[in-house]
C-alpha positions as CSV (number, residue, x, y, z in Angstrom):
1,M,45.8,113.5,139.2
2,N,44.7,109.8,139.1
3,K,46.4,107.3,136.9
4,E,44.3,107.6,134.0
5,Q,44.9,111.2,133.7
6,A,49.0,110.6,134.1
7,F,48.9,108.2,131.5
8,Y,47.1,110.3,128.9
9,E,49.3,113.5,130.0
10,R,52.2,111.1,129.1
11,I,50.8,110.1,125.8
12,V,50.5,113.9,125.1
13,L,54.0,115.1,126.4
14,V,55.5,112.4,124.1
15,L,53.3,113.3,121.4
16,L,54.5,116.7,122.0
17,L,58.3,115.5,122.1
18,V,57.9,114.0,118.6
19,G,56.4,117.1,117.1
20,T,59.1,119.4,118.6
21,A,61.7,117.2,117.3
22,M,60.1,117.2,113.8
23,F,59.8,121.0,113.5
24,Y,63.3,121.6,115.3
25,S,64.8,119.5,112.4
26,V,62.9,121.5,109.5
27,A,63.8,124.7,111.6
28,M,67.7,123.0,111.5
29,Q,67.5,122.3,107.6
30,S,65.7,125.7,106.7
31,P,67.7,128.5,105.2
32,S,68.3,131.3,108.0
33,T,69.1,135.0,106.7
34,T,70.3,137.5,108.9
35,E,71.3,141.1,108.4
36,G,73.9,142.8,110.4
37,G,74.7,140.7,113.1
38,D,71.0,139.7,114.3
39,L,69.2,137.0,115.0
40,G,68.9,134.7,111.9
41,S,65.1,134.1,110.5
42,M,65.1,130.5,112.1
43,D,66.7,131.4,115.1
44,F,63.9,132.3,117.3
45,P,61.8,129.2,116.3
46,K,65.0,127.0,117.3
47,Y,65.1,128.7,120.6
48,I,61.3,128.3,121.2
49,L,61.4,124.6,120.5
50,L,64.5,124.1,122.1
51,L,62.3,125.5,125.6
52,L,59.2,123.7,124.3
53,G,61.6,120.2,124.3
54,V,63.3,121.0,127.9
55,F,59.8,121.7,129.4
56,S,58.1,118.8,128.0
57,V,61.0,116.8,129.2
58,L,60.9,118.0,132.2
59,Q,57.1,117.6,132.7
60,L,57.4,113.8,131.7
61,I,59.9,113.1,134.3
62,F,57.8,114.8,137.1
63,N,55.0,112.7,135.6
64,L,56.7,109.5,135.7
65,R,58.0,110.1,139.2
66,N,54.4,111.1,140.4
67,S,52.5,108.3,138.6
68,K,53.3,106.0,141.6
69,K,51.5,108.2,143.9
70,A,48.5,109.0,141.3
71,A,45.0,108.1,142.6
72,P,42.8,105.2,141.4
73,V,41.0,105.6,138.3
74,E,37.9,107.1,138.7
75,T,34.9,106.7,136.1
76,L,34.7,109.9,134.0
77,I,31.3,110.9,132.6
78,P,31.8,113.6,130.2
79,D,29.7,116.8,130.7
80,K,27.0,117.0,127.9
81,R,28.1,120.6,127.0
82,V,31.6,119.1,125.9
83,I,29.6,117.3,123.6
84,L,27.6,120.0,122.4
85,S,30.6,122.3,122.1
86,I,32.4,119.8,119.7
87,V,29.4,119.3,117.7
88,A,28.8,123.0,117.4
89,I,32.7,123.8,116.5
90,L,32.2,121.0,113.8
91,A,29.1,122.4,112.4
92,Y,30.6,125.9,112.9
93,A,33.6,124.9,110.6
94,A,31.1,123.0,108.1
95,L,29.2,126.5,107.4
96,W,32.1,128.7,106.8
97,D,31.8,127.5,102.9
98,I,27.8,127.6,103.3
99,I,26.7,130.8,104.5
100,G,30.3,132.4,105.2
101,F,32.6,133.6,108.4
102,S,30.5,136.0,109.7
103,A,27.1,134.6,109.8
104,S,28.6,131.3,111.0
105,T,30.8,133.1,113.7
106,V,27.5,134.8,115.1
107,L,25.7,131.5,115.1
108,F,28.5,129.7,116.8
109,L,29.0,132.4,119.5
110,I,25.4,132.6,120.5
111,S,25.0,128.9,120.5
112,E,28.0,128.4,122.6
113,A,27.0,130.8,124.9
114,K,23.8,128.9,125.3
115,I,25.4,125.6,125.5
116,L,27.6,126.8,128.4
117,K,25.2,128.8,130.0
118,R,21.8,128.5,129.7
119,D,20.3,131.6,131.7
120,V,22.2,134.0,129.7
121,D,20.7,137.2,128.2
122,I,19.6,136.5,124.8
123,K,19.8,140.1,123.8
124,T,23.4,140.6,125.2
125,T,24.7,137.5,123.7
126,V,23.8,138.5,120.4
127,L,25.1,142.1,120.5
128,I,28.5,140.7,122.1
129,S,28.3,137.7,119.0
130,L,28.0,140.7,116.6
131,A,30.6,142.9,118.0
132,G,33.2,140.0,118.4
133,T,32.5,138.9,114.8
134,A,32.8,142.6,113.7
135,V,36.2,143.1,115.4
136,V,37.3,139.7,114.3
137,Y,36.5,140.8,110.8
138,L,38.0,144.1,110.8
139,V,41.4,142.9,112.3
140,F,42.0,140.1,110.2
141,G,39.5,140.5,107.3
142,V,40.2,144.1,106.5
143,A,43.6,145.1,108.4
144,F,45.6,141.7,107.8
145,H,43.6,141.2,104.4
146,V,42.9,137.6,105.7
147,Y,40.8,135.9,103.0
148,L,37.6,134.9,105.3
149,P,34.6,133.2,102.8
150,E,31.5,134.9,102.6
151,P,29.3,133.3,100.0
152,L,26.1,134.9,100.9
153,L,27.6,138.4,100.9
154,E,29.2,137.6,97.3
155,F,25.7,135.9,95.9
156,L,23.8,139.3,97.1
157,M,26.2,141.8,95.8
């Protein structure tokens, strides 16, 4: 790991520790209900947050120890696929309210497949995108009753 990566890892670890502390504080102040001697409703989140905090502190200690051994900073040029993926994610989020979850998800999956691997078969990509979108819609929209915006379907029906 070079010095720049070690520095950014430290920043992320400190932010993670701050967030963990904030969530732990909320978990401590929230009322906890229990029945029959089982774990209270806020006990499990407290334990998970404690584990996250301990692992973050340990990783921060290892990072600080190893930062002296870090390699010099190289010039990092991001792959254009990263930039295109970020743009695709932003467009995907923006299209939810315009064309709906299903259409935007299919378009996103197809475009992301083409961004990541240009020579992917378009027929296979379309089939996988349609199937994946259908599975997600059935699980979340139908089984769990999560609202997924579908303005085009609502307009047509």
